[in-house]
C-alpha positions as CSV (number, residue, x, y, z in Angstrom):
1,X,18.2,-6.6,22.4
2,X,18.1,-3.4,24.2
3,X,21.1,-2.2,26.3
4,X,20.8,-0.6,29.7
5,X,23.4,0.3,32.4
6,X,23.4,-0.7,36.0
7,X,25.6,0.6,38.7
8,X,27.1,-1.7,41.4
9,X,27.9,-0.7,45.0
10,X,31.4,0.5,44.1
11,X,29.9,2.9,41.5
12,X,31.0,0.9,38.5
13,X,28.6,0.9,35.6
14,X,28.1,-2.2,33.6
15,X,26.1,-2.8,30.4
16,X,23.1,-5.1,30.8
17,X,21.2,-6.6,27.8
18,X,17.5,-6.5,28.1
19,X,15.1,-8.5,25.9
20,X,13.0,-6.5,23.6
21,X,9.6,-7.7,22.5
22,X,8.7,-7.5,18.9
23,X,6.4,-4.4,18.4
24,X,2.8,-5.2,17.9
25,X,1.6,-4.1,14.5
26,X,-0.6,-1.1,15.0
27,X,-2.4,0.9,12.3
28,X,-1.8,4.6,12.5
29,X,-4.6,6.9,13.8
30,X,-4.1,8.9,10.5
31,X,-4.8,5.7,8.5
32,X,-7.7,4.7,10.7
33,X,-9.1,8.2,10.2
34,X,-9.6,7.4,6.5
35,X,-12.2,4.8,7.5
36,X,-13.7,6.6,10.4
37,X,-14.1,10.1,9.0
38,X,-13.8,9.8,5.2
39,X,-15.7,6.6,4.4
40,X,-12.8,4.4,3.2
41,X,-13.2,0.7,3.5
42,X,-10.8,-1.8,5.1
43,X,-9.8,-4.4,2.6
44,X,-7.4,-7.4,2.7
45,X,-6.5,-10.3,0.5
46,X,-9.9,-12.0,1.3
47,X,-12.1,-9.0,0.7
48,X,-10.4,-6.9,-2.0
49,X,-11.9,-8.7,-5.0
50,X,-15.5,-8.3,-3.8
51,X,-15.0,-4.7,-2.8
52,X,-13.3,-3.9,-6.2
53,X,-16.0,-5.7,-8.1
54,X,-18.6,-3.3,-6.8
55,X,-17.6,-1.2,-9.7
56,X,-16.0,2.0,-10.7
57,X,-12.5,3.3,-9.9
58,X,-11.0,2.2,-6.6
59,X,-7.8,3.5,-4.9
60,X,-6.2,1.3,-2.3
61,X,-3.7,2.7,0.2
62,X,-0.7,0.7,1.3
63,X,0.7,3.1,3.9
64,X,3.5,0.9,5.1
65,X,5.3,1.0,8.5
66,X,5.0,4.6,9.7
67,X,8.4,4.4,11.3
68,X,10.2,3.1,8.2
69,X,8.0,5.0,5.7
70,X,6.7,8.2,7.4
71,X,5.6,9.6,4.1
72,X,2.8,6.9,4.2
73,X,1.1,9.1,6.9
74,X,1.4,12.1,4.6
75,X,-0.3,10.1,1.8
76,X,-3.1,9.1,4.3
77,X,-3.7,12.8,5.1
78,X,-3.6,13.9,1.5
79,X,-5.8,11.1,0.1
80,X,-9.1,12.6,1.2
81,X,-8.0,15.9,-0.3
82,X,-7.2,14.1,-3.6
83,X,-10.7,12.5,-3.5
84,X,-12.3,15.9,-2.9
85,X,-10.4,17.5,-5.7
86,X,-11.6,14.8,-8.1
87,X,-15.2,14.5,-6.8
88,X,-17.0,11.2,-7.5
89,X,-14.0,9.7,-9.3
90,X,-13.0,7.0,-6.9
91,X,-13.7,5.1,-3.7
92,X,-10.9,4.5,-1.2
93,X,-9.8,1.2,0.4
94,X,-7.2,0.8,3.1
95,X,-5.2,-2.3,3.8
96,X,-4.5,-2.9,7.5
97,X,-0.8,-2.8,8.1
98,X,-0.5,-6.5,9.0
99,X,-2.1,-7.5,5.7
100,X,-0.2,-5.2,3.4
101,X,2.5,-7.6,2.3
102,X,0.0,-10.3,1.1
103,X,-2.1,-7.8,-0.9
104,X,0.9,-5.9,-2.2
105,X,2.6,-9.1,-3.4
106,X,-0.5,-10.1,-5.3
107,X,-0.5,-6.8,-7.3
108,X,3.2,-6.5,-7.7
109,X,3.7,-3.6,-5.4
110,X,7.1,-3.4,-3.9
111,X,7.3,0.2,-2.5
112,X,5.6,2.0,0.4
113,X,3.5,4.0,0.5
114,X,1.7,3.0,-2.7
115,X,-1.7,3.8,-4.1
116,X,-3.2,0.8,-6.1
117,X,-5.7,1.7,-8.8
118,X,-8.4,-0.8,-9.7
119,X,-11.4,-0.4,-12.0
120,X,-14.4,-2.6,-12.0
121,X,-12.4,-5.3,-10.2
122,X,-9.4,-5.1,-12.5
123,X,-5.9,-3.8,-12.0
124,X,-5.0,-0.5,-13.6
125,X,-1.7,0.7,-12.1
126,X,0.1,1.8,-8.9
127,X,1.5,5.2,-7.8
128,X,4.2,5.1,-5.2
129,X,5.5,7.7,-2.8
130,X,4.5,11.1,-1.7
131,X,4.4,14.0,-4.2
132,X,3.9,17.7,-4.4
133,X,0.2,18.6,-4.6
134,X,0.1,19.6,-8.3
135,X,2.1,16.5,-9.3
136,X,-0.1,14.3,-7.1
137,X,-3.3,15.5,-8.6
138,X,-1.9,15.2,-12.2
139,X,-0.6,11.6,-11.6
140,X,-3.8,10.5,-9.9
141,X,-5.8,12.0,-12.8
142,X,-3.6,10.2,-15.3
143,X,-4.0,6.9,-13.4
144,X,-7.8,7.3,-13.4
145,X,-7.6,7.8,-17.2
146,X,-5.5,4.7,-17.9
147,X,-7.0,1.5,-19.3
148,X,-7.1,-1.7,-17.1
149,X,-4.0,-3.9,-17.6
150,X,-2.4,-7.0,-16.1
151,X,-0.9,-6.7,-12.7
152,X,2.9,-7.2,-12.9
153,X,2.8,-10.5,-10.9
154,X,-0.3,-12.2,-12.3
155,X,0.8,-14.8,-14.8
156,X,3.6,-15.1,-17.2
157,X,2.9,-14.7,-21.0
158,X,3.4,-18.1,-22.7
159,X,4.4,-18.2,-26.3
160,X,4.1,-21.5,-28.1
161,X,7.3,-22.9,-29.4
162,X,5.6,-23.3,-32.8
163,X,4.1,-19.8,-32.8
164,X,4.4,-18.3,-36.3
165,X,5.3,-21.6,-37.8
166,X,8.9,-21.5,-36.4
167,X,10.3,-24.3,-34.4
168,X,13.6,-25.1,-32.9
169,X,13.4,-28.7,-33.9
């Protein structure tokens, strides 16, 4: 609820509660710019697998709510510069704001903003937050050099109760 004041004929002010509509989820113009001017691809939970399977290194931006996580806009601005500083190393995908939770949950991402690194359709790692330029270039370079791994939320390793010949019975 929003609160406003009204003044009656005697000059007395009273508080009035006004209903507030939930804000419509809007993708920032800076995030949209990644697609429109820098060749990024919109991806969501239904398209990310096919896009990532096209091969090579892929970096997916989860910018987050720009009011709650304003540094997400900074990452959106810096991402083309990172791509330019590492020419030909990776393609960029952007998750629309209203689809971020579903995709992030699938890959175990719990922070915004986050860059998700994929290679040949497989998970590599994530890099969260905004960083100083030199640190950002170093960490992106390190992420691009990492081997593929298992996303933190996909599956739970199962060990047989009789593994190694031991048993609790």
